[in-house]
Structures are given as C-alpha cells and as structure tokens.
N, C-alpha and C positions, 0 to 999 in steps of 0.2 A: 834253575833251582827255584822252587816255590818260596815266596816270601812268607815268613811266619806271621800269622795274624793273631795278635794278642788283644783280648778284651779286658779292660780294667774298670771295675765298678768303684767309683769314688775319685773325685778330682781334687782332693785336698792335698796336703803337703806330700804324702807318700805316693798317692796315685798320680799326681801331676808330674812329680819329679821322675818317677819310674817311666811314665809315658815318654818323657823327654829323652831319657837314656836309651830306651828301646828304639825310638825313632832315629836317633843318631846312629844306632847300630844297624839300621836298614830294615827294621821290622815295620809291619803295618799295624797300627794301633787304633782301636776303637775305645773311646773314653766316655763313660756314662756318669752322670751326676744329677741328683734331684734338684740341685740349685743351679743358678746362673754362675758363670765363671767369676764375676766380680762381687759375689755375695760376701758380706762382712760378718755374718753371724755363724762363723765356723771356727773350729779349734785352730785351724791354720792361720786365721786372721786375728784371733784373740790370743796373742802370744807376744812376749817381749823378744823372743828369738835370741836369747843370750846363749852363747856357746861356752859353757862353764863346766868342763869335765871335773875340775878340781873341786869347785864349790859344791857341785851336785853330789860328789862322792860322800859327803857328810850325811846325805839322806838316801843314798842308793847303794849299789854294790859294785863288785869288780867287773861284772859283765857290762853294766851300763858305762862304767868308766872306760873300758876297752873300746866300746863302740864310739864313745865320745872322742877318744884319742884318735881313732881312725878318721872320724868325721872332720876333725881339725886339720887333717892333711888334705882331705878331699874338698872341703869348702872353697878355699882359694882357687883350686884348680877348676872346679865346676863353675864358679862365678866367672872366671876368665873364659872358659869354653862357651858359656851362655852369651857373653859379650861378642863372641866371634860372629854370631848370627845377626848382629846389628841392633840388639835390644838396648834400652837405656841402662846405664850402669846401676848395679845393685850396691847399696851402701853396705860396706863390710869393714870392720875394724878389728884388729887383734892387738889391743894395747893393754890387756890384762883387766882384772877386776879388783876393786877395792872393797874390803869388808870392814865396817865400822860399827861402833855402839856408843850410845850415850853413857855417861858415868854410872847411872843406876843399873845399867844393863850389861856391865862388863863381864859378869859371870856367863852370860849367853855367848859372848865372843870367846871367852876362855874355853868354854865347852866345845864350841865349834872348832877352835884351834886344836884341841886335844883329839877330837875325832879325826881331823885331817892327818895329824901326825901319826895316829894309829893305823889309818886305813890306806894312806898313800904309799905306793911303791917307793922304795929307797931312791930309785932313779929320778923320781919326780919331786922329791922333797925340796930340792934347790929352787923350785918355782914358787915356793911359799916364803914371803919375806915379811918379817915383823917390822912395822914402821913406828917411829915416835912421832910426836906432833909436827916437828919440822919436816921430817921425811914425807909425812902424809900431805902437808901443805905443798911441798915441792911436786908431788905427783898430781895433786888435784887442788890448784889454788883456790877454787871456789869454796873448799871446805876448811881453809886455813882458820885456825883459832876456834873451830867448832868441835873438834874431837882431840882427845889426848894421844891418839895413835890408832893403829888398825893393822890389817893384813893386806898385802899386795900379792895377788895370785897372777904370776907372770904367764903370758901366753894365751890367756883366755880372750874371748872376743864376743862379737855380736854382729847381727846383720838386720837389715830392714825386711821383715817378712812380707809386708805388703808389696814391696818392690820385687822381691824374689818371685812371688806368686804371679804378679802381673807380667813380669818378663818371661816367665815360663809359658804363660798363656799365649803370648805373641810368638814365641819361638816354636812351640809345638804346632801352632796354626801354620807357620811358615814351612814346617817339615811335613805337613800333610795329615795331621791327626784327624780322625773322624770323630768329632766331638758331639755327643748327644747331650746337650744342655737341657736342664729342666726335665729330665727323663729318669725317674727313679727306677732302680733295679730292685725287683721284688725278691729275686733269688738268683744266686750264682751257682751254676751247675757245671759239671765237666763238659767243656766245649760249648757252653751256651750261657748267654745273659738273658734272663727272663724279666721282661718289663710288663706293665699292666696291659698294654695293647699289642705287644709284639715280643718275639724272642729273636735273638741274633746268634748265629753260629760263629764260633771262633776256634782257632786251633788250641789256644791256651787261655784259661779264665783266671783272673786275679781279682780277689776281693780286698779292696782297700777303703772300705766305707767307714772305718772307725766304729763309733757306737752304733751306726746304722746296721752293722752286720752282727749285732749282739745275738740274734736268734740263731745264727749259724755256728755259734761257738758251743762246744760241749759243756755240760754242767760240771764236769770234773775240772775244767779250767775256764770258769766263766769270765765273760767280758762285761765290764760295767763302765758307766760314765762318772767322771769326777769333775765337779763344777769348778771352773776357774773364772775369776773376774779381773778385768784390767781397766785401768784408767789411762787415757792419753791426754796430755796437756801441752800447751805452748807457753813458754816462759822466757822471754828475751833477757830477763835479769839474771839468769843462771847459765853458766857454761860448764859442762862436764866433758872430760876427755874419754871417759870409759864408764861402764856400768858400775854402780855402787849398790852394795847390799848393806842394809841397816838391820842389825840384829835386835831382837826384841824377845822377851820371855814367851810370848804367845805366837808370834809369827816373825818371818824375816821379809822385810820389804825389799824389793829390788827396783832400781831406777835405771832404765836404759836410755841413754841419750840418742837422739836421731837428728838428722839434718834440720836446719831452720829452727833451732832452739825448741824442738819438740822432744817430749820425754814419754816413754811408756813405763807405767808404774803398776806393779802387781804384788800380790802376797797371798791372796785368799786361795784356799784349796779346801773344798767342801765335799764331804762324802754324800753327795746328793745328785740325783739325775734330773733336777729341776733346771730347765734351760730358759727360764724367764729372765726378765731384766735384772740388772744389778740392784742389790738391796741398798737401802739407806744406811744400814749399819756398815756395810763394806765400803760405801762411798765415804762415810765419815772417817773410818779407820785408815783407809788409804790416803785420804787428804790430810789428816792430822799428822800421820807419820811422815808424809812428804814435806809438810811444813816444818816439821822438827828437823829435817835434814838441812834445810836452808830456808830462812824466813821469806826470801824473795818469791818462793813458790806460793806464798799467800796471794799473790797477784796473778798467778797462772790462769790462763784461759782453758777451760775444760773443752776438749775437742770431741771426745767420745768416751762413753762408758759401755763396756761390752762384757758379755758372759758367754761361755760355751762349755760343752762337755768334752773332756779329754778321755780318750779310750784307754782303759787300764785293765791289766790282768792281775791276778792275785800276787804274783811275784814282782810286779811293777817293771818287768823287762819287756822290751819290744820282741815281737815274735814273727818269724817267717816260717810258715809250715805248709806242707802239702797234705790236704785231707780230702778224701773223696774225689780226687782228680782236680781239685781247685787249690790254687795257691792263695794263701792268706798272709797279708802283711798288716799288722795291727799292734795295739797295745803300746803306742809310743808315749802315752801318759804325759807327764810334765817335761819329758825329755825329747819332745818332737824334733825341734831344730838341732838339738845337740846330737841326736843319734841318726837322723834321717839319712844322710848320705851313706853311712856305713851299712844301714839296713837295706836301703834301696840298691846299693852296689851289690850286696850279697844276693838279693833276689834276681837282679838283672843278669848276673853271671850264671846263676842256676838256670834261668830261662834260656840263655844263649848257649849254655853248655861250655862256658869258658871258665878259666881259673879266676878267682877273686884276687883282689890286690893283696889280701892277707896271705894267700897261698903262693904268690909269685916271689 
C-alpha cells in the first residue's frame, strides 16, 4: 500500500501538531514554513496557552466552547503520547482558574458572572464556584487579603506553549518529517506546494499558515490578523497555583504561572495588523495591572515582550474547510491552544478517512 504523502504549509501550533498526528498514523509528511522552528515572533509562541473553555465562553459562542471541552479531554492524552517518544515533559496543569476584581471593578466581575450563568450549559454550572475572601485565600494563598472574593472555574488548565512546540519539533524529527525550514510557500494548490524557487508534489495539501494565507481566503469570509501582546516576567516573590484573571472595565488581565516563578501576562487585543514591537502604552498597562494583582510583581524581571497576529474569521470560530482541492485549517484567533487539539483531530480524521472522537 502506498504511504499517503501530506504537505502542510505552516509549522505553527496547528500545522506542527497536525504533522505529528499524521506521522504517528504512518503518513509521510512534508512541512513548510517561512521561519525557523525556534522562531519566537509567532502567534504560537506569543500566547499564555490557558485552557479556559468556561472563561472564554463569556466572549465566544457554543461552538468554541464545544471545541474547548473536547480539547480538555485530548490535551492530557496527547501530552502523555508525546512523552512516549522520549521528549522532555511538557508543563501542564488542570487546577482551575480564579477570576477576581478590585473593589471599584466589582461590576465587571458581576457582569462576567451573569454572562457565564446565562451561557453555560446546565451540566457545567457546577464548575463555577463563588468564593468569599477566606475561600479565595485558601485556593490561592498569595492573594490572601487582597480581594473580597472571586470565582473559581473548576477543571480549567494551562500548558507551557514553548515546551509543547519544542517537544513537537523533536518528535516529528524523530518520526521522519521532511521539514523545509525558512522556505515560504507562496501558494497552496491541489496536490502541490508552490515556493519561490521550486514546487513540490504531494497527495494532499494543507494550508495552516494563519495570517500568511490571508490571500487564499474568499472575500465572503475574510481572514484578518488581530494583534495580541504578551509580557513574560520572572518573580520569585510570588507563587500562584493556577491562572488568575483580573477583571477591569476596559480589559481583562490574565496571569498564567509557569515553572521557575515565571509568569505570562496578557490582555491586549487590538484590531490591527501591525506586527511591530509591543507599544509603550501596552507595556505600562500590563505592568500596572500586574502590580495591582500583587505588589511583589513590582520587582519582577522582564524576560520578554512580544506581539503577534492571531488569525481570525468574522465569526471568531476556527475553521476546517476543503476548498479547491486544498484543506484549510485556520481562524484559531485567541482560542488557539484551547481549540487546537479538537480542530487538528477533526482534520486528521478527515485526511485519514476515519471517525473522529466525537463520532465514536
């Protein structure tokens, strides 16, 4: 039997994860990307990688929520499978999320709570717990005495996106991927990857280039870039067990703890396709909000400021579509790590002609 040869344009979160699933299934995979595998200026690397289907439901819809719920089942399985190849462990925690607000911003927290109560399925409402100050302090001692209460969203989690992407790179190399690094794909056609100096024949072509494939999306359902900015700090003076969301009338700050007292901090979401460096305004806002969460963050060391464009469609839902003989996986927007396993699993099963987890 001839081995199916699949070409994937884009080695970001979706493309790299899909390559891994297909290689595990016995496919031959050629992976193309304009950047090197360890590039930091990508949407996949500029993320907090919080796995928050409940919290994100406040700003998304039932389709994204369902994908997030499926992904929460797949993530621990896939991380365990990745470790089977001998890669370094990927930091993964599923200890829930805390949502808090300072006294002047309680109305924002109350509004968030009402949205969840309205949008959450009945079966998931038991995952939302209202905490008083004592219960909040018990969940997160570092925040004791700083807030009058909050919400605990049980079952949510996070992972270290940089570790996931690095482990994937090692594993797909081990499995024999044909990786064309630093080779931009100018066009993806049925059965062909077209680069500047050569074209490559494949059995199946997949376009997973994110904003890079904007020109190949129809005007009726346009793809755009949405700018996101992230701050990474190191602060030995603070220990958090789980991600914390700090409500604010204008934005919601999120702080995701990582190993070695590092924290990924974000909030900004700008309708702009400017992919330049982080602005001073965003730096000041992220830093001041982080300091308000805990004053010890005032002594935090800034490790990295980064910005990237998240690919988004008008409905803000991820899309897996076959068009003109080419499979497209795109539009992960701000829900990349939340939805990626479910979306990749769907496409992998379509390509392999097998049933998806949802159908079995």
